[in-house]
DSSP file (Angstrom, degrees, kcal/mol; ACC not computed):
  #  RESIDUE AA STRUCTURE BP1 BP2  ACC     N-H-->O    O-->H-N    N-H-->O    O-->H-N    TCO  KAPPA ALPHA  PHI   PSI    X-CA   Y-CA   Z-CA
    1    1 A M              0   0    0      0, 0.0     2,-0.1     0, 0.0    97,-0.0   0.000 360.0 360.0 360.0 130.1    0.0    0.0    0.0
    2    2 A K        -     0   0    0      1,-0.1     2,-0.6     0, 0.0     0, 0.0  -0.350 360.0-126.7 -62.4 139.1    1.4    3.4   -1.0
    3    3 A E        -     0   0    0     -2,-0.1     2,-0.4     2,-0.0    -1,-0.1  -0.802  21.9-162.0 -91.4 115.9    2.3    5.6    1.9
    4    4 A Y        -     0   0    0     -2,-0.6     2,-0.5     2,-0.0     0, 0.0  -0.829  11.2-139.6 -99.7 140.2    0.7    9.0    1.9
    5    5 A I        -     0   0    0     -2,-0.4     2,-0.4     2,-0.0     3,-0.1  -0.857  14.2-126.5-102.7 126.9    2.3   11.7    4.0
    6    6 A L        -     0   0    0     -2,-0.5     3,-0.3     1,-0.2     6,-0.1  -0.561  15.4-150.7 -71.4 123.7    0.0   14.1    5.9
    7    7 A R  S    S+     0   0    0     -2,-0.4     2,-1.1     1,-0.3    -1,-0.2   0.896  90.1  50.0 -64.6 -42.3    1.1   17.6    4.9
    8    8 A R    >   +     0   0    0      1,-0.2     3,-2.0     2,-0.1     4,-0.3  -0.674  68.8 176.7-103.0  80.5    0.1   19.2    8.2
    9    9 A K  G >  S+     0   0    0     -2,-1.1     3,-1.5    -3,-0.3    -1,-0.2   0.778  73.0  65.8 -58.5 -31.3    1.7   16.9   10.7
   10   10 A K  G 3  S+     0   0    0      1,-0.3    -1,-0.3    -3,-0.1    -2,-0.1   0.768  99.5  54.9 -62.7 -24.0    0.6   18.9   13.8
   11   11 A Q  G <  S+     0   0    0     -3,-2.0   143,-2.1     2,-0.1    -1,-0.3   0.523  83.3 111.4 -88.2  -6.3   -2.9   18.0   12.9
   12   12 A A  B <   -A  153   0A   0     -3,-1.5   141,-0.3    -4,-0.3     2,-0.3  -0.414  68.7-124.8 -67.5 141.6   -2.3   14.2   12.8
   13   13 A L        -     0   0    0    139,-2.3   139,-0.4    81,-0.2     2,-0.1  -0.637  20.9-123.8 -85.7 147.5   -3.9   12.3   15.6
   14   14 A S     >  -     0   0    0     -2,-0.3     4,-2.5     1,-0.1     5,-0.2  -0.321  32.3 -99.3 -76.7 169.5   -1.8   10.1   17.9
   15   15 A D  H  > S+     0   0    0      1,-0.2     4,-2.3     2,-0.2     5,-0.1   0.875 125.9  49.5 -59.1 -38.7   -2.5    6.4   18.3
   16   16 A S  H  > S+     0   0    0      2,-0.2     4,-1.7     1,-0.2    -1,-0.2   0.860 110.8  49.6 -70.8 -33.6   -4.3    7.0   21.6
   17   17 A E  H  > S+     0   0    0      2,-0.2     4,-2.1     1,-0.2    -2,-0.2   0.885 110.1  51.1 -68.8 -38.9   -6.4    9.8   20.0
   18   18 A I  H  X S+     0   0    0     -4,-2.5     4,-2.4     1,-0.2    -2,-0.2   0.930 109.4  51.1 -61.1 -46.1   -7.3    7.5   17.1
   19   19 A A  H  X S+     0   0    0     -4,-2.3     4,-2.3     1,-0.2    -1,-0.2   0.888 108.7  51.8 -60.3 -38.8   -8.4    4.8   19.6
   20   20 A A  H  X S+     0   0    0     -4,-1.7     4,-2.6     2,-0.2    -1,-0.2   0.902 109.1  49.3 -65.7 -40.9  -10.5    7.4   21.4
   21   21 A V  H  X S+     0   0    0     -4,-2.1     4,-2.0     2,-0.2    -2,-0.2   0.918 111.8  49.0 -65.1 -41.2  -12.3    8.4   18.2
   22   22 A I  H  < S+     0   0    0     -4,-2.4    -2,-0.2     1,-0.2    -1,-0.2   0.912 113.5  47.3 -61.4 -42.8  -12.9    4.7   17.3
   23   23 A E  H  < S+     0   0    0     -4,-2.3    -2,-0.2    -5,-0.2    -1,-0.2   0.901 114.4  46.0 -66.7 -41.4  -14.3    4.1   20.8
   24   24 A R  H  < S+     0   0    0     -4,-2.6    -1,-0.2    -5,-0.2    -2,-0.2   0.788  93.8  95.9 -74.6 -27.9  -16.5    7.2   20.8
   25   25 A G     <  -     0   0    0     -4,-2.0     3,-0.1    -5,-0.2    21,-0.1  -0.254  48.3-171.2 -67.5 148.5  -18.0    6.6   17.3
   26   26 A S  S    S+     0   0    0      1,-0.3    20,-0.6    19,-0.1     2,-0.3   0.587  71.8  18.3-111.0 -19.0  -21.3    4.9   16.7
   27   27 A Y  E     -B   45   0A   0     18,-0.2    51,-0.3    51,-0.2     2,-0.3  -0.975  58.8-165.5-146.6 163.1  -21.1    4.5   13.0
   28   28 A A  E     -B   44   0A   0     16,-2.5    16,-2.7    -2,-0.3     2,-0.6  -0.910  26.2-117.2-137.9 166.7  -18.6    4.6   10.1
   29   29 A V  E     -BC  43  76A   0     47,-2.3    47,-2.0    -2,-0.3     2,-0.6  -0.946  24.4-154.5-110.8 116.3  -18.8    4.9    6.4
   30   30 A L  E     -BC  42  75A   0     12,-2.8    12,-2.5    -2,-0.6     2,-0.5  -0.791  10.0-160.1 -88.6 124.9  -17.5    1.8    4.6
   31   31 A S  E     -BC  41  74A   0     43,-3.3    43,-2.0    -2,-0.6    10,-0.3  -0.939  11.2-176.4-114.2 125.5  -16.2    2.7    1.1
   32   32 A L  E     -BC  40  73A   0      8,-3.4     8,-1.9    -2,-0.5     2,-0.8  -0.708  36.4-100.3-113.7 164.0  -15.9   -0.1   -1.5
   33   33 A C        -     0   0    0     39,-0.7     5,-0.1    37,-0.4    37,-0.1  -0.780  52.0-156.8 -83.2 112.8  -14.6   -0.3   -5.0
   34   34 A G    >   -     0   0    0     -2,-0.8     3,-1.5     4,-0.5     6,-0.1  -0.163  26.2 -61.8 -89.7-179.6  -17.8   -0.3   -7.0
   35   35 A E  G >  S+     0   0    0      1,-0.3     3,-2.2     2,-0.2    -1,-0.2  -0.327 118.8   3.0 -62.2 139.3  -18.9   -1.5  -10.5
   36   36 A E  G 3  S-     0   0    0      1,-0.3    -1,-0.3    -3,-0.1    -2,-0.1   0.760 134.0 -60.1  54.8  28.7  -17.1    0.2  -13.4
   37   37 A G  G <  S+     0   0    0     -3,-1.5    -1,-0.3     1,-0.3    -2,-0.2   0.511  96.7 143.4  82.2   2.7  -15.0    2.2  -10.9
   38   38 A M    <   -     0   0    0     -3,-2.2    -4,-0.5    -5,-0.1    -1,-0.3  -0.681  50.3-127.2 -79.3 118.8  -17.9    3.9   -9.2
   39   39 A P        -     0   0    0      0, 0.0     2,-0.4     0, 0.0    -6,-0.2  -0.276  19.6-157.5 -62.9 151.4  -17.2    4.2   -5.5
   40   40 A Y  E     -B   32   0A   0     -8,-1.9    -8,-3.4    -6,-0.1     2,-0.4  -0.962  11.0-178.6-134.2 116.2  -19.8    2.9   -3.1
   41   41 A G  E     -B   31   0A   0     -2,-0.4   -10,-0.2   -10,-0.3    34,-0.1  -0.955   0.7-178.5-120.4 136.8  -19.9    4.2    0.5
   42   42 A V  E     -B   30   0A   0    -12,-2.5   -12,-2.8    -2,-0.4     2,-0.2  -0.995  22.6-131.7-136.3 127.6  -22.4    2.9    3.1
   43   43 A P  E     +B   29   0A   0      0, 0.0     2,-0.3     0, 0.0   -14,-0.2  -0.536  37.6 162.0 -75.8 144.8  -22.8    4.0    6.7
   44   44 A L  E     -B   28   0A   0    -16,-2.7   -16,-2.5    -2,-0.2     2,-0.2  -0.992  40.9-104.7-159.3 155.1  -23.0    1.3    9.3
   45   45 A N  E     -B   27   0A   0     -2,-0.3    11,-0.3   -18,-0.2     2,-0.3  -0.521  44.8-177.8 -76.7 150.3  -22.7    0.6   13.0
   46   46 A Y        -     0   0    0    -20,-0.6     2,-0.4    -2,-0.2     9,-0.2  -0.941  24.8-149.9-143.7 164.8  -19.4   -1.1   14.0
   47   47 A V  E     -D   54   0A   0      7,-1.7     7,-3.0    -2,-0.3     2,-0.5  -0.985  17.0-144.6-134.3 147.4  -17.6   -2.6   16.9
   48   48 A F  E     +D   53   0A   0     -2,-0.4     2,-0.3     5,-0.2     5,-0.2  -0.951  28.3 159.7-115.8 126.2  -13.8   -2.6   17.1
   49   49 A D  E >   -D   52   0A   0      3,-2.8     3,-1.9    -2,-0.5    -2,-0.1  -0.981  61.2  -7.8-150.7 134.4  -12.1   -5.5   18.8
   50   50 A D  T 3  S-     0   0    0     -2,-0.3     3,-0.1     1,-0.3    -1,-0.1   0.853 129.0 -49.1  53.0  41.3   -8.6   -7.0   18.7
   51   51 A G  T 3  S+     0   0    0      1,-0.2     2,-0.3    95,-0.0    -1,-0.3   0.470 119.6  94.9  81.7   2.3   -7.5   -4.7   15.9
   52   52 A C  E <   -D   49   0A   0     -3,-1.9    -3,-2.8    94,-0.1     2,-0.4  -0.909  65.7-132.0-128.2 154.1  -10.4   -5.3   13.6
   53   53 A F  E     -DE  48 145A   0     92,-2.2    92,-2.9    -2,-0.3     2,-0.4  -0.841  23.7-162.4 -98.7 139.9  -13.8   -3.6   12.9
   54   54 A Y  E     +DE  47 144A   0     -7,-3.0    -7,-1.7    -2,-0.4     2,-0.3  -0.966  16.6 158.0-124.0 143.2  -16.9   -5.8   12.7
   55   55 A F  E     - E   0 143A   0     88,-1.8    88,-3.4    -2,-0.4     2,-0.3  -0.971  26.0-126.9-155.3 166.2  -20.3   -5.1   11.2
   56   56 A H  E     + E   0 142A   0    -11,-0.3     2,-0.3    -2,-0.3    86,-0.2  -0.748  23.8 163.1-120.3 163.0  -23.3   -7.0    9.9
   57   57 A C  E     - E   0 141A   0     84,-2.1    84,-3.2    -2,-0.3     4,-0.1  -0.938  41.3 -77.3-160.0 177.4  -25.4   -7.1    6.8
   58   58 A G        -     0   0    0     -2,-0.3    82,-0.1    82,-0.2    -1,-0.1  -0.036  48.8 -96.4 -75.3-172.4  -27.9   -9.4    5.2
   59   59 A K  S    S+     0   0    0     80,-0.5     2,-0.3    81,-0.1    -1,-0.1   0.739 104.9  22.3 -76.6 -26.6  -27.2  -12.6    3.3
   60   60 A R  S    S+     0   0    0     81,-0.0     2,-0.2     4,-0.0    -2,-0.2  -0.929  76.2 105.6-137.6 161.3  -27.3  -10.9   -0.1
   61   61 A G  S  > S-     0   0    0     -2,-0.3     4,-2.1     1,-0.1     3,-0.2  -0.785  72.7 -69.5 149.3 170.2  -26.9   -7.5   -1.5
   62   62 A H  H  > S+     0   0    0     -2,-0.2     4,-2.6     1,-0.2     5,-0.2   0.880 122.2  55.8 -56.2 -45.8  -24.8   -5.0   -3.3
   63   63 A K  H  > S+     0   0    0      1,-0.2     4,-2.3     2,-0.2    -1,-0.2   0.911 109.7  45.6 -56.7 -44.9  -22.2   -4.7   -0.5
   64   64 A L  H  > S+     0   0    0      2,-0.2     4,-2.1     1,-0.2    -1,-0.2   0.869 110.2  54.3 -69.3 -36.0  -21.5   -8.4   -0.5
   65   65 A E  H  X S+     0   0    0     -4,-2.1     4,-1.4     2,-0.2    -2,-0.2   0.932 111.4  45.8 -61.0 -46.1  -21.3   -8.5   -4.3
   66   66 A L  H  X S+     0   0    0     -4,-2.6     4,-2.4     1,-0.2    -2,-0.2   0.895 110.5  51.7 -66.1 -40.3  -18.7   -5.8   -4.3
   67   67 A I  H  < S+     0   0    0     -4,-2.3    -1,-0.2     1,-0.2    -2,-0.2   0.879 106.8  54.8 -66.1 -36.3  -16.6   -7.3   -1.5
   68   68 A A  H  < S+     0   0    0     -4,-2.1    -1,-0.2     1,-0.2     3,-0.2   0.868 113.5  42.3 -62.5 -34.9  -16.6  -10.6   -3.5
   69   69 A E  H  < S+     0   0    0     -4,-1.4     2,-0.3     1,-0.3    -2,-0.2   0.848 136.8   3.0 -78.3 -36.3  -15.1   -8.8   -6.5
   70   70 A N     <  -     0   0    0     -4,-2.4   -37,-0.4    -5,-0.1    -1,-0.3  -0.848  55.6-166.8-157.4 112.4  -12.7   -6.7   -4.5
   71   71 A A        +     0   0    0     -2,-0.3    30,-2.4    -3,-0.2     2,-0.1   0.567  55.7 111.8 -80.7 -10.6  -12.1   -6.8   -0.8
   72   72 A R  E     + F   0 100A   0     28,-0.2   -39,-0.7    -5,-0.1     2,-0.3  -0.416  42.9 150.5 -68.8 140.4  -10.1   -3.6   -0.6
   73   73 A A  E     -CF  32  99A   0     26,-2.4    26,-2.3   -41,-0.2     2,-0.3  -0.963  37.5-133.8-157.4 167.2  -11.9   -0.9    1.3
   74   74 A S  E     -CF  31  98A   0    -43,-2.0   -43,-3.3    -2,-0.3     2,-0.4  -0.947  13.2-154.7-128.0 157.9  -11.7    2.2    3.5
   75   75 A L  E     -CF  30  97A   0     22,-2.3    22,-2.5    -2,-0.3     2,-0.4  -0.996   9.0-164.7-135.2 126.2  -13.6    3.0    6.6
   76   76 A T  E     -CF  29  96A   0    -47,-2.0   -47,-2.3    -2,-0.4     2,-0.5  -0.938   5.5-171.3-119.6 132.4  -14.1    6.6    7.8
   77   77 A I  E     - F   0  95A   0     18,-2.6    18,-2.4    -2,-0.4     2,-0.6  -0.986   8.9-157.5-119.4 121.6  -15.3    7.7   11.3
   78   78 A V  E     + F   0  94A   0     -2,-0.5    16,-0.2   -51,-0.3   -51,-0.2  -0.897  15.1 174.1-100.9 119.9  -16.2   11.4   11.8
   79   79 A D  E     +     0   0A   0     14,-3.0     2,-0.3    -2,-0.6    15,-0.2   0.760  69.4  18.1 -96.1 -29.9  -15.9   12.2   15.5
   80   80 A R  E     + F   0  93A   0     13,-1.7    13,-1.5     2,-0.0    -1,-0.3  -0.997  56.1 168.6-148.5 139.2  -16.5   15.9   15.3
   81   81 A D  E     + F   0  92A   0     -2,-0.3     2,-0.6    11,-0.2    11,-0.2  -0.661  12.1 159.4-153.5  86.1  -18.1   18.1   12.6
   82   82 A T  E     - F   0  91A   0      9,-2.4     9,-3.0    -2,-0.2     2,-0.3  -0.948  30.2-143.6-120.4 112.9  -18.9   21.7   13.5
   83   83 A V  E     - F   0  90A   0     -2,-0.6     7,-0.3     7,-0.2    -2,-0.1  -0.592   8.5-162.0 -75.6 131.1  -19.3   24.1   10.7
   84   84 A I  E >>> - F   0  89A   0      5,-3.2     5,-1.7    -2,-0.3     3,-1.4  -0.839   6.9-175.6-112.9  88.8  -18.0   27.6   11.6
   85   85 A P  G >45S+     0   0    0      0, 0.0     3,-1.0     0, 0.0    -1,-0.2   0.861  79.7  59.4 -58.3 -36.7  -19.6   30.0    9.1
   86   86 A S  G 345S+     0   0    0      1,-0.3    -2,-0.0     2,-0.1     0, 0.0   0.753 114.8  36.8 -64.7 -21.7  -17.7   33.0   10.2
   87   87 A R  G <45S-     0   0    0     -3,-1.4    -1,-0.3     2,-0.2     3,-0.1   0.402 104.0-126.9-106.5  -0.6  -14.4   31.3    9.4
   88   88 A F  T <<5S+     0   0    0     -3,-1.0     2,-0.3    -4,-0.7    -2,-0.1   0.913  76.5 108.0  51.5  43.9  -15.6   29.5    6.3
   89   89 A A  E   < -F   84   0A   0     -5,-1.7    -5,-3.2    -7,-0.0     2,-0.4  -0.844  65.8-130.8-142.2 170.5  -14.3   26.4    8.0
   90   90 A T  E     -F   83   0A   0     -2,-0.3     2,-0.8    -7,-0.3    -7,-0.2  -0.997  15.3-140.8-129.5 128.6  -15.3   23.2    9.8
   91   91 A D  E     +F   82   0A   0     -9,-3.0    -9,-2.4    -2,-0.4     2,-0.3  -0.812  43.4 167.9 -84.7 114.2  -13.8   22.1   13.1
   92   92 A F  E     -F   81   0A   0     -2,-0.8    63,-2.3   -11,-0.2     2,-0.3  -0.887  34.7-169.2-131.1 157.5  -13.4   18.3   12.5
   93   93 A I  E     +FG  80 154A   0    -13,-1.5   -14,-3.0    -2,-0.3   -13,-1.7  -0.951  28.1 160.0-140.9 126.5  -11.9   15.2   14.0
   94   94 A S  E     -FG  78 153A   0     59,-2.4    59,-2.3    -2,-0.3     2,-0.4  -0.973  27.4-150.2-149.3 161.2  -11.9   12.1   11.8
   95   95 A V  E     -FG  77 152A   0    -18,-2.4   -18,-2.6    -2,-0.3     2,-0.4  -0.982  10.2-168.6-129.6 139.0  -10.2    8.7   11.3
   96   96 A I  E     -FG  76 151A   0     55,-2.8    55,-2.4    -2,-0.4     2,-0.4  -0.999   2.9-169.3-130.1 137.7   -9.7    6.8    8.1
   97   97 A A  E     -FG  75 150A   0    -22,-2.5   -22,-2.3    -2,-0.4     2,-0.4  -0.941   6.0-157.9-123.0 145.5   -8.6    3.2    7.8
   98   98 A F  E     +FG  74 149A   0     51,-2.8    50,-3.7    -2,-0.4    51,-1.7  -0.972  41.2  94.5-121.1 138.3   -7.5    1.3    4.7
   99   99 A G  E     -FG  73 147A   0    -26,-2.3   -26,-2.4    -2,-0.4     2,-0.4  -0.884  64.4 -55.6 179.2-147.3   -7.6   -2.5    4.5
  100  100 A R  E     -FG  72 146A   0     46,-1.6    46,-2.7    -2,-0.3     2,-0.4  -0.961  31.1-141.3-131.4 146.9   -9.7   -5.5    3.4
  101  101 A V  E     - G   0 145A   0    -30,-2.4     2,-0.4    -2,-0.4    44,-0.2  -0.843  21.6-177.4-104.8 140.4  -13.1   -6.7    4.2
  102  102 A E  E     - G   0 144A   0     42,-2.5    42,-2.9    -2,-0.4     2,-0.4  -0.993  28.6-118.2-138.1 147.9  -13.9  -10.4    4.7
  103  103 A V  E     - G   0 143A   0     -2,-0.4     2,-0.7    40,-0.2    40,-0.2  -0.686  31.1-126.5 -79.7 132.4  -17.0  -12.5    5.3
  104  104 A I        +     0   0    0     38,-2.9    38,-0.4    -2,-0.4    -1,-0.0  -0.735  33.4 173.6 -83.7 118.5  -16.7  -14.4    8.6
  105  105 A E        +     0   0    0     -2,-0.7     2,-0.4    36,-0.1    -1,-0.2   0.754  48.8  90.9 -96.7 -29.9  -17.4  -18.0    7.7
  106  106 A D     >  -     0   0    0      1,-0.1     4,-2.7     2,-0.0     5,-0.2  -0.553  68.6-145.2 -75.6 124.1  -16.7  -19.7   11.1
  107  107 A D  H  > S+     0   0    0     -2,-0.4     4,-2.9     1,-0.2     5,-0.2   0.868  97.1  52.2 -61.6 -39.3  -19.9  -19.9   13.2
  108  108 A A  H  > S+     0   0    0      2,-0.2     4,-2.2     1,-0.2    -1,-0.2   0.903 113.4  44.2 -65.6 -39.9  -18.1  -19.4   16.6
  109  109 A E  H  > S+     0   0    0      2,-0.2     4,-2.3     1,-0.2    -2,-0.2   0.869 112.2  53.3 -71.9 -36.4  -16.4  -16.3   15.3
  110  110 A K  H  X S+     0   0    0     -4,-2.7     4,-2.2     2,-0.2     5,-0.2   0.952 110.9  46.4 -62.1 -49.8  -19.7  -15.1   13.7
  111  111 A Y  H  X S+     0   0    0     -4,-2.9     4,-2.7     1,-0.2    -2,-0.2   0.937 111.5  51.6 -58.2 -47.8  -21.5  -15.5   17.1
  112  112 A R  H  X S+     0   0    0     -4,-2.2     4,-1.9     1,-0.2    -1,-0.2   0.884 111.6  46.7 -58.2 -41.4  -18.7  -13.8   18.9
  113  113 A S  H  X S+     0   0    0     -4,-2.3     4,-1.9     2,-0.2    -1,-0.2   0.860 111.9  50.2 -71.1 -35.2  -18.8  -10.8   16.6
  114  114 A I  H  X S+     0   0    0     -4,-2.2     4,-2.6     2,-0.2    -2,-0.2   0.918 110.3  51.1 -67.2 -41.1  -22.6  -10.5   16.7
  115  115 A R  H  X S+     0   0    0     -4,-2.7     4,-2.7    -5,-0.2    -2,-0.2   0.891 106.2  54.7 -63.6 -38.6  -22.3  -10.6   20.5
  116  116 A L  H  X S+     0   0    0     -4,-1.9     4,-1.8     2,-0.2    -1,-0.2   0.916 110.8  45.8 -58.9 -43.6  -19.7   -7.8   20.5
  117  117 A L  H  X S+     0   0    0     -4,-1.9     4,-2.8     2,-0.2     5,-0.3   0.912 112.5  50.2 -62.9 -42.7  -22.2   -5.7   18.5
  118  118 A A  H  X S+     0   0    0     -4,-2.6     4,-2.4     1,-0.2    -2,-0.2   0.869 110.1  50.4 -65.2 -37.8  -25.0   -6.6   20.7
  119  119 A D  H  < S+     0   0    0     -4,-2.7    -1,-0.2    -5,-0.2    -2,-0.2   0.882 115.4  43.6 -65.6 -37.7  -23.0   -5.7   23.8
  120  120 A R  H  < S+     0   0    0     -4,-1.8    -2,-0.2    -5,-0.2    -1,-0.2   0.903 132.6  16.3 -76.1 -40.8  -22.0   -2.3   22.3
  121  121 A F  H  < S+     0   0    0     -4,-2.8    -3,-0.2    -5,-0.1    -2,-0.2   0.534 106.9  88.6-113.4  -9.7  -25.4   -1.3   20.9
  122  122 A G  S  < S-     0   0    0     -4,-2.4     7,-0.0    -5,-0.3    -4,-0.0  -0.248  81.5 -83.8 -91.5 178.6  -28.0   -3.5   22.6
  123  123 A I        -     0   0    0      2,-0.1     2,-1.1     1,-0.1    -1,-0.2  -0.225  46.2-102.3 -73.0 168.3  -30.0   -3.3   25.8
  124  124 A D  S    S+     0   0    0      4,-0.0     2,-0.4     1,-0.0    -1,-0.1  -0.282  88.5 105.1 -91.1  50.2  -28.5   -4.4   29.1
  125  125 A D     >  -     0   0    0     -2,-1.1     4,-2.2     1,-0.1     5,-0.2  -0.902  50.2-166.6-134.0 102.3  -30.3   -7.7   29.2
  126  126 A D  H  > S+     0   0    0     -2,-0.4     4,-2.4     1,-0.2     5,-0.2   0.851  89.9  53.7 -58.4 -36.7  -28.2  -10.8   28.4
  127  127 A H  H  > S+     0   0    0      2,-0.2     4,-2.3     1,-0.2    -1,-0.2   0.913 110.3  46.8 -65.6 -42.4  -31.2  -13.1   28.0
  128  128 A A  H  > S+     0   0    0      2,-0.2     4,-2.4     1,-0.2    -2,-0.2   0.885 111.5  52.4 -67.4 -37.3  -32.8  -10.7   25.4
  129  129 A K  H  X S+     0   0    0     -4,-2.2     4,-2.9     2,-0.2    -2,-0.2   0.942 109.7  48.3 -64.3 -46.9  -29.5  -10.4   23.5
  130  130 A E  H  X S+     0   0    0     -4,-2.4     4,-2.7     1,-0.2     5,-0.2   0.907 110.9  50.3 -58.9 -43.6  -29.2  -14.2   23.3
  131  131 A E  H  X S+     0   0    0     -4,-2.3     4,-2.2     2,-0.2    -1,-0.2   0.936 113.2  46.4 -59.6 -46.6  -32.7  -14.5   22.0
  132  132 A E  H  X S+     0   0    0     -4,-2.4     4,-1.7     2,-0.2    -2,-0.2   0.925 113.1  49.2 -62.8 -45.5  -32.1  -11.8   19.4
  133  133 A I  H  X S+     0   0    0     -4,-2.9     4,-1.5     1,-0.2     3,-0.3   0.944 114.2  44.5 -58.8 -50.3  -28.8  -13.4   18.3
  134  134 A H  H  < S+     0   0    0     -4,-2.7     4,-0.3     1,-0.2    -1,-0.2   0.837 113.1  50.9 -67.7 -32.4  -30.3  -16.8   18.0
  135  135 A S  H  < S+     0   0    0     -4,-2.2    -1,-0.2    -5,-0.2    -2,-0.2   0.787 122.5  30.7 -78.1 -24.0  -33.4  -15.6   16.2
  136  136 A T  H >X S+     0   0    0     -4,-1.7     3,-1.0    -3,-0.3     4,-0.9   0.458  88.5 102.4-109.2  -4.1  -31.4  -13.6   13.6
  137  137 A F  G >< S+     0   0    0     -4,-1.5     3,-0.7     1,-0.3    -3,-0.1   0.861  84.9  43.4 -51.6 -47.5  -28.2  -15.7   13.3
  138  138 A N  G 34 S+     0   0    0     -4,-0.3    -1,-0.3     1,-0.2    -2,-0.1   0.676 111.9  54.7 -76.6 -15.9  -29.0  -17.4   10.1
  139  139 A A  G <4 S+     0   0    0     -3,-1.0   -80,-0.5    -4,-0.1     2,-0.3   0.598  99.1  80.1 -91.2 -10.8  -30.3  -14.3    8.4
  140  140 A L    <<  -     0   0    0     -4,-0.9     2,-0.4    -3,-0.7   -82,-0.2  -0.708  57.7-158.9-101.6 148.1  -27.1  -12.3    9.1
  141  141 A T  E     -E   57   0A   0    -84,-3.2   -84,-2.1    -2,-0.3     2,-0.5  -0.985  16.8-150.5-113.3 133.8  -23.7  -12.1    7.5
  142  142 A M  E     -E   56   0A   0     -2,-0.4   -38,-2.9   -38,-0.4     2,-0.4  -0.881  10.7-159.6-105.8 135.7  -20.9  -10.8    9.7
  143  143 A L  E     -EG  55 103A   0    -88,-3.4   -88,-1.8    -2,-0.5     2,-0.4  -0.883   5.8-154.4-116.9 146.5  -18.0   -8.9    8.1
  144  144 A R  E     -EG  54 102A   0    -42,-2.9   -42,-2.5    -2,-0.4     2,-0.6  -0.983   3.4-159.2-118.1 129.6  -14.5   -8.2    9.4
  145  145 A F  E     -EG  53 101A   0    -92,-2.9   -92,-2.2    -2,-0.4   -44,-0.2  -0.944   5.6-162.0-108.3 114.6  -12.5   -5.2    8.3
  146  146 A R  E     - G   0 100A   0    -46,-2.7   -46,-1.6    -2,-0.6     2,-0.2  -0.837  14.9-144.2 -97.7 105.3   -8.8   -5.7    8.9
  147  147 A P  E     - G   0  99A   0      0, 0.0   -48,-0.3     0, 0.0     3,-0.1  -0.481  20.6-176.3 -72.7 136.9   -7.1   -2.3    8.7
  148  148 A E  E    S+     0   0A   0    -50,-3.7     2,-0.3     1,-0.4   -49,-0.2   0.653  79.2  16.6 -97.7 -23.4   -3.6   -2.2    7.2
  149  149 A K  E     - G   0  98A   0    -51,-1.7   -51,-2.8     2,-0.0     2,-0.4  -0.975  64.7-175.1-150.1 134.7   -3.2    1.5    7.9
  150  150 A I  E     + G   0  97A   0     -2,-0.3     2,-0.3   -53,-0.2   -53,-0.2  -0.999  12.5 164.1-129.8 134.5   -5.2    3.9   10.2
  151  151 A S  E     - G   0  96A   0    -55,-2.4   -55,-2.8    -2,-0.4     2,-0.3  -0.954  14.0-161.1-141.7 164.4   -4.7    7.6   10.5
  152  152 A G  E     - G   0  95A   0   -139,-0.4  -139,-2.3    -2,-0.3     2,-0.3  -0.978   2.5-167.9-146.1 159.8   -6.5   10.5   11.9
  153  153 A K  E     -AG  12  94A   0    -59,-2.3   -59,-2.4    -2,-0.3     2,-0.3  -0.994   3.5-160.6-148.2 149.3   -6.6   14.3   11.6
  154  154 A M  E     - G   0  93A   0   -143,-2.1   -61,-0.2    -2,-0.3     5,-0.1  -0.917  36.3 -88.7-128.8 159.2   -8.1   17.2   13.4
  155  155 A A    >   -     0   0    0    -63,-2.3     3,-1.7    -2,-0.3     4,-0.5  -0.343  32.3-124.2 -64.3 142.3   -8.8   20.8   12.3
  156  156 A K  G >  S+     0   0    0      1,-0.3     3,-1.4     2,-0.2     4,-0.3   0.856 110.6  62.0 -55.3 -38.2   -6.0   23.3   12.9
  157  157 A A  G 3  S+     0   0    0      1,-0.3     3,-0.3   -67,-0.1    -1,-0.3   0.710 101.0  54.5 -65.3 -19.6   -8.4   25.5   15.0
  158  158 A L  G X  S+     0   0    0     -3,-1.7     3,-1.9     1,-0.2     4,-0.3   0.548  78.8  94.3 -89.1  -9.0   -8.7   22.6   17.5
  159  159 A L  G X  S+     0   0    0     -3,-1.4     3,-1.3    -4,-0.5     4,-0.2   0.863  82.4  52.5 -56.0 -39.9   -5.0   22.1   18.2
  160  160 A D  G 3  S+     0   0    0     -4,-0.3    -1,-0.3    -3,-0.3     3,-0.2   0.642 111.9  47.8 -72.7 -11.2   -5.0   24.4   21.2
  161  161 A R  G X> S+     0   0    0     -3,-1.9     4,-1.7     1,-0.1     3,-0.7   0.272  76.1 115.7-105.3   9.4   -7.9   22.4   22.7
  162  162 A R  H <> S+     0   0    0     -3,-1.3     4,-1.6    -4,-0.3     3,-0.1   0.852  72.7  53.0 -48.9 -46.8   -6.4   18.9   22.0
  163  163 A A  H 34 S+     0   0    0      1,-0.2    -1,-0.3    -4,-0.2    -2,-0.1   0.887 111.1  45.2 -63.2 -38.5   -6.1   18.0   25.7
  164  164 A E  H <4 S+     0   0    0     -3,-0.7    -1,-0.2     1,-0.2    -2,-0.2   0.769 111.5  54.0 -76.7 -23.8   -9.7   18.7   26.5
  165  165 A L  H  <        0   0    0     -4,-1.7    -1,-0.2     1,-0.2    -2,-0.2   0.757 360.0 360.0 -81.0 -23.7  -10.9   16.9   23.4
  166  166 A F     <        0   0    0     -4,-1.6    -2,-0.2    -5,-0.2    -1,-0.2   0.375 360.0 360.0-121.4 360.0   -9.1   13.7   24.2
């Protein structure tokens, strides 16, 4: 993978700041290589565990067709997005990851990844989570995004508030 260099290095997020953005985020945009070179981006909920992002989808669909053709993808998380009209600017914090998406085939790993999502976004009732997982297990596909590179950036105007933001 080609290495791109951030021109404004002071605005780069540290590894711990990237981790904070990933933890705080509730959704990301998965961007895939689409048909005839047309990009395809789709927002989705995710959970991050052991260096990978996990998300779910149905058994069929455009996303799965594209992944089968080309597993390369990027994943973007926007942590902050405040438009400042008087400055003609946006105060932003975001993370982007590049890597590959794969379908989880192993049932034990599929269950584990569904449970991770349910723990992150579900109600605080283990019995209800188990019922939901078992009732939807066969209808779901779980995907794993293995990032090869992750970087983050923040708006220049936020640099003096870095400590309070992280």
